[in-house]
C-alpha positions in Angstrom: -22.2 -2.1 -20.3 -22.5 -5.8 -19.3 -19.1 -5.6 -17.7 -20.5 -3.1 -15.3 -23.7 -5.0 -14.5 -21.6 -8.2 -13.9 -19.3 -6.3 -11.6 -22.3 -5.0 -9.6 -23.9 -8.3 -9.6 -20.8 -9.7 -7.9 -21.4 -7.5 -4.9 -25.2 -7.1 -4.8 -28.3 -8.2 -6.2 -29.8 -5.6 -8.7 -33.3 -5.3 -9.8 -34.2 -5.0 -13.6 -35.2 -1.4 -12.7 -31.5 -0.6 -11.6 -30.2 -2.3 -14.7 -32.5 -0.4 -17.1 -31.6 2.9 -15.3 -27.8 2.2 -15.6 -28.3 1.5 -19.3 -29.9 5.0 -19.6 -27.0 7.0 -17.9 -23.9 5.1 -18.9 -21.9 6.3 -21.9 -19.7 3.6 -23.4 -16.6 4.6 -25.2 -13.8 2.8 -26.9 -10.5 4.6 -26.6 -7.2 3.9 -28.1 -3.8 3.8 -26.6 -2.5 7.4 -25.7 -6.0 9.0 -26.0 -6.7 11.5 -23.3 -10.1 11.0 -21.4 -10.0 13.9 -19.1 -7.6 16.9 -19.1 -6.4 18.7 -16.3 -8.2 22.1 -15.7 -11.5 20.5 -17.0 -14.7 20.4 -14.9 -16.1 17.1 -16.2 -17.4 15.3 -13.1 -17.4 11.8 -14.4 -16.8 8.3 -12.8 -15.0 6.1 -15.3 -15.3 2.3 -15.1 -12.8 0.3 -16.9 -14.4 -2.6 -18.9 -11.2 -3.5 -20.6 -7.7 -2.2 -21.0 -5.8 0.0 -18.7 -5.9 3.8 -17.8 -3.7 5.9 -15.7 -4.3 9.2 -13.9 -1.4 11.7 -13.4 -0.5 15.1 -12.3 2.0 17.3 -14.3 4.1 19.5 -12.0 5.2 23.0 -13.2 8.6 21.6 -14.4 6.7 19.2 -16.6 7.4 16.0 -14.5 4.6 13.6 -14.5 3.6 12.1 -11.1 1.4 8.9 -11.6 -1.6 8.8 -9.0 -3.4 5.6 -10.2 -3.6 2.9 -12.7 -6.9 1.2 -13.5 -7.6 -2.1 -15.2 -10.6 -4.2 -15.8 -13.3 -3.5 -13.0 -11.6 -0.6 -11.6 -13.0 2.9 -11.1 -10.9 6.0 -12.0 -11.7 9.7 -11.9 -10.5 13.1 -10.7 -12.3 13.1 -7.2 -11.3 16.7 -6.5 -13.6 17.7 -9.5 -16.2 15.1 -9.0 -16.7 16.2 -5.3 -15.9 20.0 -5.4 -16.3 22.8 -7.7 -12.6 22.9 -8.5 -11.1 22.2 -11.8 -9.4 18.9 -12.4 -5.9 18.5 -11.2 -5.1 15.3 -13.0 -5.1 14.0 -16.7 -6.5 10.5 -17.3 -5.2 8.8 -20.3 -5.6 5.2 -21.8 -2.3 3.0 -21.8 -3.9 0.6 -24.2 -6.9 0.1 -26.4 -9.7 0.3 -23.7 -13.4 0.1 -23.3 -14.7 2.5 -20.6 -18.0 3.3 -19.2 -18.7 6.9 -18.0 -21.4 8.2 -15.6 -21.8 11.7 -14.7 -21.9 12.6 -11.0 -25.3 14.2 -11.4 -26.7 10.9 -12.7 -25.0 8.9 -9.9 -26.7 11.2 -7.2 -30.1 10.5 -8.9 -29.5 6.9 -8.9 -28.5 7.0 -5.2 -31.8 8.7 -4.3 -33.9 6.3 -6.5 -31.9 3.2 -5.4 -30.4 3.4 -2.1 -29.0 -0.1 -2.1 -26.8 1.1 -4.9 -25.5 3.9 -2.8 -24.6 1.5 -0.1 -22.7 -0.7 -2.7 -20.8 2.4 -4.1 -20.0 3.5 -0.5 -18.2 0.2 0.3 -16.3 0.6 -3.0 -15.1 4.1 -2.0 -14.2 2.8 1.5 -11.9 0.3 -0.2 -10.3 3.0 -2.4 -9.8 5.3 0.7 -8.0 2.4 2.5 -6.0 1.6 -0.6 -5.1 5.2 -1.0 -4.0 5.4 2.6 -1.8 2.4 2.3 -0.3 3.9 -1.0 0.6 7.2 1.0 2.2 5.2 3.8 4.2 3.2 1.4 5.4 6.3 -0.4 6.5 8.0 3.0 8.1 4.9 4.7 9.4 2.3 2.3 12.6 2.1 0.5 12.7 2.2 -3.3 13.3 -1.6 -3.4 10.4 -2.3 -0.9 8.1 0.0 -3.0 8.8 -2.0 -6.1 8.4 -5.3 -4.2 5.1 -4.1 -2.8 4.0 -3.0 -6.3 4.8 -6.4 -7.8 2.9 -8.1 -5.0 -0.2 -6.1 -5.3 -0.2 -5.3 -9.1 1.7 -7.8 -10.9 -0.7 -7.4 -13.9 0.6 -3.7 -14.2 4.1 -4.5 -14.9 3.2 -6.3 -18.2 1.3 -3.5 -19.7 2.7 -0.3 -18.2 6.0 1.5 -19.4 8.9 1.4 -16.9 9.0 5.3 -16.6 5.3 5.3 -15.6 5.9 2.6 -12.8 8.8 4.6 -11.6 6.6 7.8 -11.5 4.0 5.8 -9.5 6.6 4.5 -7.0 8.1 8.0 -6.6 11.5 7.0 -7.8 13.5 7.5 -11.0 13.4 5.2 -14.0 17.2 4.6 -13.4 16.5 3.5 -9.8 13.8 1.1 -11.0 16.3 -0.4 -13.5 18.8 -0.8 -10.8 16.4 -2.5 -8.5 15.2 -4.9 -11.2 18.8 -5.9 -11.9 19.6 -6.5 -8.2 16.4 -8.7 -7.9 17.3 -10.6 -11.0 20.8 -11.5 -9.7 19.7 -12.3 -6.2 
């Protein structure tokens, strides 16, 4: 839990009361590589903070193809926001790509925390604003960049991911085939 407290303290001062409340509502879990944390079609409304390791959320289409939506490493949040903020079942699966330590907080407990400590709500709102901006940029990149440009942008933004994530998952995140990713990497290596 100290990882989350340290993360929060990097963005705001927190009282002992907030720290105590967080310790009461956080569920800490160690997960192994390949472990599923959230299944599609569930109704678990949980925010997941990555204390260590790497997670990914993905959607599986009817033909079985996986579409990676997000990767999350240390100090990142991940979840199925459709489920968290609506009454719909989850559309994505979240799995651990490595041995990881995660901290989970139910949406109900987050809402109570916001009421009791409004400064924490302001801190989280800023985090969500950053996520929305990142998501918008990701959508724009998917719509407008070439495959090579998408990969270059990915490397510039998330170099740490390339070391721990399988190639087919990177390709899925970029919206390209694994073969295209291999070709792009070869072209980059020879230029």
